N, C-alpha and C positions, 0 to 999 in steps of 0.2 A: 165759694167757684167751683161752676157747675163742671163735672165733667164731664168728657162727649165725645161720642165714641169714635174708632175709625173713619168711619163708612161716613155717619158723620162731617169728618172732617174733608175728606176724599168728594165729596161735594159737597164744599162749598168752595175748596180750593178748586173745585176741574170747574167751575161757572165763570174761576175770575183768566181762563183758561182759552185759548183757541179753541174749536170758533166762537165761545159764548164773546169771551175778553167783555166780562162789562166791571164796572167802575171795584173798586172796593165801600165802598161808601154805601156802594149800589147793597151789596153779599150785606153784606153788614147789618145792614136794611131787615134787609127780607129774610135773616137767617133768626135775628132776634143777640145774637153780639157784639161789643164791646168791640170799635173804628182796625181798633192792632190785633188784635184775634186770626183776622184772616193772612194777617203776611206775616205774621207767626209757623203760621202754617205751611205758609208757599212753599217759606224755610224746611218745615221738615221734609217737605215731599218734590 
């Protein structure tokens, strides 16, 4: 399983928050990560 930097995680979570509010499906495809990963990172922040 790849490890991602805290900076990368924060950028992905930021895309899911207002004012951007992108859908998880769009975020995970754009970042090249699994669909569940952005949700897990969102719970961390």
